[in-house]
C-alpha positions, 0 to 999 in steps of 0.5 A: 501513467506508466501502468495500472492496477488491472492485474489486481482487479482481475484477481491476479496477485501482485507483490510488493514491499515497503521502502523505508530508508529514504534512499533513491538508490535503494528505491532503484534497486528494489524497483528493479528486483521484480516487485510489482509495486513499492510503498514509500513509508512515511508512517514508520520510515525515514522519509519525509514528504520532501523525499517522496518526489526523488524516490518516485523519480528513481522508480520511474524507469523500473517496472514497479508502481510507486505508492506512498503510505501517508502518516495520517488521513489529512487530505492535503498530505494525500494530494501532495503525494498524488501530485508528485506522481504516486499511483496508490496511497496507503492509509493507516488505521482505517476503523470506520466506513466514514474514514474509508469514504474520506480516504477514497474521496481524497484520491478522486477529483470532484464531483466524485471526490475532494482532490484539489485540482492542479495542472502543473504537477509531475503526476500529469507530466507537468500539464502535458497530459492533464486531460488524460490524467484526470480522465484516467485517475479513478482507474489508475490511482489505488487507495489502500485502507489498512485494517489493523485494529479490532474496531476495523475488523468489527466494521470491515463489512461497512468499510468494504461496502464503501463505493469506489476502488480500494484494497483492504490491507491487513497490518498483522502486527498492529492488528494482533496487538489490538487484539491482545495477541501480539504477533500470534499469527496462528491464533484462531482469533487472528485467523478469523479476522483475516477470513472475515476481511477477505470475505468482506472484500470478496463480497464487495468486489475488492482485493484483500491485502496483507503484510506477509511475515515471511516470504515462505508464508506467501502461499498460505495467504494466497490460499486464504484469498489475499491477492495484494501481498507485501513482504519486508522493507529495504532496511530489513533486506539490507540488515539481513543480508549484511548480518548473514554475510558478516556471520558467514565470513567469521565462520569461514 
């Protein structure tokens, strides 16, 4: 493995973004842009499971850690991404402690988890480093549990108390939708949900993360106690830059 999550465990912030186009070129560009990690988005992005491997390969020679957001909690889908070399898995819509335990277990080899054992996989350099990979897996592979419903916020203390590593990651758009306050990010109810999540994470020695609406909002969320921050996608950056350039040319 090329890196680990010790910076995050020390309480230092890490910054990342989603990659949703499925383009290996986009992944290389994003990985070289200065982000600490990238999350290949299978839930809402254009990638399929077969696209994970080439994107992780494209990321290999950048500084960014390669992660995958799976579209469900199915154990087999998690194993595939890990075998390909993913260094973190983001799980959507984790509403209960039982679901959280299953997600964390999917990243761990027995006896601490339920991950299937295969030696000739890219994650272990096709078996050349399997012993080291297996020994380091608990420290090197990070589960990210998405808190994105009112139910998840109601159970966030129990979710945070689940044994093992894991980022509690707030999905603002889904959470505000669930709360009936769509995209009202200054709403007192949403702010209270964020504080409850951060406090639960802190009590249990875990980092809290969030998708930041705009990069300019980063300090606000850092001040609240979030240390795992994401902003944007490769698609959004492309769209924004293209639109801005076209408009500037017309004005000129």
